[in-house]
N, C-alpha and C positions, 0 to 999 in steps of 0.2 A: 504494499499498499503507500501510495503517496505522502511525503514528509511533511505536510501539510496535515494529510489526513489523521495522522499519528499527532501530529502537536496538537488536532483541536481534541481526539481524544481524553489528552491528559488536562487541557483546559476544563473539560466534563467533568474530570473525575476530581477536580479542586473544590467542588460545590460540595455545602456539610449535607451529611447523610438523612433521612428520616426512618425512622424504624417500622419494620414492612411486618405484617403478621404473619403472612403468606409464605409460600416457601419460594425461595428465588431458585431460577431455573437458570442453569447453565449450555450452551451452544458453543462446542469448540468447535471451528470450522478450521477444516486441514487443508495444509496446503497442496498444490495440485504440481505433480512432479513434470514437469519442463518434458515437453515434446517436442521431436523434429519438428522442422518448418514443412508446413502443407499445404499444396497448391490452393489457391484461393476460390473459396466456393462461390457456387453463381447466389449470385441474389434469389434465394429463396425460400421457404417460410422459416424463419429461424427456431422453430421448435420442432423440424420435419424429425422422427426417428423417437421422439419421447411415446410412450404408452398409453394407450388410452386419451390423446389431446386433441385436439382439434382447435385452435385458436378461436375462440370467439364463441362458440359453441358449447353448451352442458357437456361434463364428460361422464360419461354415461359408466365409470367404473366407481362412482359413488361419493367423489367430491363435485366441485363447482369446476368451472371452464378455466381453461388456462388462464392465470394472470396475468401473463406476460403476454398474452394476445397483444400484436399489432405494434412492438417495440421491434426496430430498427436491427440490424445484424450490430453494426456498430455500439449501438445501447449494448444488446446482451454480452459484446465484449467486454464493457466497461464494469460488470458486476465483480466484488472485491472479495470473492473466495477465494485470492492465491494471495495469503501472506494475511489476510484480515484480522485482527485482533476476535479475542473471544467476545459476544457479547453475553447478557446475563438481561434477567426481566420478572415482573409478577403477573401472572396473568393469575385468571380466580380459577378459580377449584374444578368450574364442571370444563375450563375447556380440555379437553383429549389431545396431548401431544403429537403431530404429524413426525415423519421422517424426513430430516432435511433434502436441501440439493444445492448442487453448486450456485444456484439463484437465490436459494431461501436462507436466510440466518434466524429465520425462526417461524413455526408453522404448527396453525391450533385447527381444529374442526369442531365446530359446535353443533349437536344431534338435540334435533326438539320434536315435538309431536309429529304424527301423519306425516314419516319419513324427509320431515325439513330437516335441511345441510346450513350450513353457511362456514365458508372458507377463512383464515386469517392468515395473514403471511405479511413478516417482513424482509425487507433487501436493501440493497445499494447499488446504485445503475449511476451509469453515465447519464445528466442531464440532457432530454431530448431537445434538439434544436426549436426554437420557440419556448421554452422553459415549461410553466406550471401550465402556460392553458395550452400546450400540445397533448401534455399528459392526461390532463381532464378532458379531453376532447376525444383521445384514445378510448379511456373508458368510459364515455357517452355513446362513442362507437359501438364498444363492446355490448352494451346493454340498447343496440337498436336506436339511439337517440341522435335527433341533427347535432352539428357541432354548433359552438356558440363563438361569439368575437369577443375579443381583448376588453370591449365597452359592459358585457355584459358578465366578465370573470368575478368582479368584486361580488355580485349581487347572488352569485351563485355557490359564491365560496364564507369560511369563518375562520379565523384565525383561533387556535388553541395550541396550548403550551408541549413542549417536546422535549428532549433532551438536550437540544440544541436551539433553543430557544421556541418564537414561534412556527408553527407550521400551520398549510393551509388545509381544511378539510374540504371536502366537499361532497353533498350526499345526492347519488342518483338512482334513479327506479324507474325500471322498462324492463319489459322480457322481451328478448329477441325473437323472432322467427322459429317455431320449431323446437323451444326450450321448455324445459321441462319445471315448471313455477315450484316443486319441493328445493329445486336446488338453485334457481337462481330469483332474478327480479328486481334486487338492491343491492347498488355495490356504495360502500362507505370508503373513500381513499381518503390518506395522508399524508402530505409530498412536506418534507421539510430540506433545504439546500443548502448546499457543503462545497464549496467555489465548483469546480465541475463536476459535482456528483450531485446526488441528492438518493434520500433516507426515503425510501416507500413503506406506509404501513396500508394495508388495505384488507376488506371485508368485505366480500362477495356471498351470496347465497338468496334464500328464500327471503322472501320482502319482509313476512313478517316477523319471522326470528332473528332477521338483522337489524331491524328497528327496534326490537327488544334487546339488542346487546349492544346497541352503539352507545351506552354512557361506561360500561365497562371497557370497548374500545377503546374509549377516550380516556377511560384511567388507565388502561393498560400502555397507552402510547409513550407515557414521560420516561415508563420504568427499565424503557427499553435503553442498555447503555453499552459500550464499550468496555470489557474490563482491561485495567490498565496490566501491559506486561511486566514479568516478574523478572527482574536480573538475577541473570546465573550466579549460582554463588561461588565466590573468590575462594582458588586453589591456594593454600597456605604453601610460601615460598621452600623447596627443596632444603636452601640453605639456611631459613630459622623457624626452625617445626616449632619453638614458643613461641610464633607472635602471635600477637590479638586477633582473634578470628573476626573477619568483616562482617561489621553490623547489620541486621536482618532488615530488608526494605521494609518502611515505614506504611502501616496501613493503609490502604487507597479508601478514600470516602466515596459513598454510592452519590446518587444525582438526587436531591430533595425533590421526593415525588408533590408537584403542588394538588393543594383541597381542591380536588374536580366531586364536590359536590350534588344535592338537590339543585342549589341555587341556582345552578350554571345556566339552566335554560326557564326556569322561574322561580320566583322568590314572592313569601309568604309571611305571615304573621301567625305564629304560631300559638292557640289560646293556652290558657292554663290552665294542667291539669291534662294535656296533650303528651303526651312521650315519640322521638321518633326513632323508628327501630332502622336496623339497617338492613336493607333488604336483601334476600337468601334469594330472589328470582330474577330473571332478567326482566320478565315479565313485569314485574312493578317496582316502580318509581321512586315512589315513597312510599311508608306506612308508620300510620301511628296510631297509638295505642292508648288507652287510660287505667290507669291503676284500679285493679279490681274488678275489672268489670272484662267482657268477652267482646266486646265493642273494635273497631276496626276502621281506620276511613284510608283508605287507600287510593293513588294517585297515579295513575297509568298513561301512557301515550304508544298509538298504533298509528301507522300511516290510512289513509283512506278515513272514509266514514265507517269503515266498523261493521255493513251490513244495515244501516241510515238508521233513525232517530225512533219509527215503530219499532226498528228489528231488538235493538237495544231497551228500549223501555219496556218491552215482552219479556225480555230475558230478567229483566231485574222484578217484575210483576211476579212470573213464575218461581224465581227463588222464593217471595215470601207465601205464596202459595194464593195467588190472584188470577183471575184469567188473563186473556190475553183483550187486549185492545184493539177494536177497526181503527183505520188511517183517519177515518171520520171526526174519532172522538182524542182523538192523541194530542190537537190543540187545548184543547181545555184541561188535561194535568199537567202542562209544561208551562211555567213560568216563567221568566226573566228575572237571572241576576246581572248588576253592572258591577265590575270589575277593570277600575281604571278605562281606558281606551274597547277594553272588551266588553263584549256580553255573553251571560254562560247563559245555557239552560238547564231549568231545573226540575224535577218530579220528585216527586215524594210518595211514598208505596209502603201500606202497612197491610199486614198479614195476620194471622190470628196471636205468629207466636215470633214472629220474626218483622222488622221495618228497614227499608233500603231506602235513603235520601242523597238524591246522585246528580251532578252538575256535569253539563260539557262542554267546548267548544271546539273549533279547529284552531288549529295557528301553524300556519304554513300549511304542507303538505300531509300534517297527522290533524288526530281529534285526540283530545285530553279528558280523562274521564279523571272527578274526583268523585268518591264513593262513601257511604257513611253505613255501617250495618251493622245492627246493633237489637237490642227490646229498644219495645215503643216506649214506656216510662223513661228509658235512655235518652233515646231521642230526643223525647220532647223536652229536656231538660236543656240537651247542648243543642238543639236546633241552633239557636240565636250565636251561641259560638263555632258553629259549623257556617253560619252566613256571614259571621264576620271574617272567619277566613278564607270563606271565597270571593269576596269582594277583596281581601287585601292582595288577590294575585294579581303579579305582574310580571310578564313574560320578556326576558333579558335578549333573546335572541330577535332578530327582525323579521318579518314576513318572507315567503320565500314563493 
């Protein structure tokens, strides 16, 4: 690897470490054996010969499409597997580690319901001609989306932290012709530039599962960092066997993990008596509980309209033992709640033993849900707090 990259790696390690409770996994990247010069290959598919891989199309072997589809031979030649330092990261416990390749310095797979699959990768390549825009248009092409121009780039991306500083994130949704929706439909990509190279973080697969894992993906990115090379031990001089041993190299500090919490996308005022519980599922954005009760306030968001208002309201009614309503009766059940510039729809359904109060709104491509479930008496006592909580909601990211 170039000296500039090594210098950058040492700079990264000077940042103060934060404590992590999850297991740190290390990925060794072996040096490639120098090969004899070969004749130049024709400008063909850069992934020809890779088992089961067709650029831009789903992989029938059980993973998603080729993550490097559309890269030029020059870019692929810029992969830094030869002489690259090792990398460490802190993945969520439910991510399944996959075999590495010369192009992948970290690789995971997430399995969801109904055979849903999401693939996650980290790689380092030469920057494409045109920079970030060219790479984003390459990803858009993989999902069957038209390219965008430079003027639309800032509206289509956002900045997030990485070990290299701010990185550019894009969230794309589209299903290529003939693709399997269980394995494809959404791509979340992040690019961090380093001189003539770029770090690529990519999550692609089933649209709903990728949406549910988006925050886990964002939290993971700042934890990916190179491990400092360890100096070889210095042998004692043969003429002076009693010389003092060489001092051990100082421990290298890890990169501080920025706090990527629920407030990243939406802020709120938490009512007295509510406790925020760490999410245990990628499907849940945040959960609040109240001591001594079985009540839960769950915040979640999904791409699209999730079946539409009528289907969602009838699903909640079914949960409390109420009969479904027809579309003609929906408007009478729904009332508005104002949260800054947003207007949320609100419905309150009470059954014999359980009650559900739920609010929802669209923000960008997603529908956000705020659902309070518990006994009727408790919801009656807490409804004013729940309403105030809903009114305090503020989205921090612009509409896309």
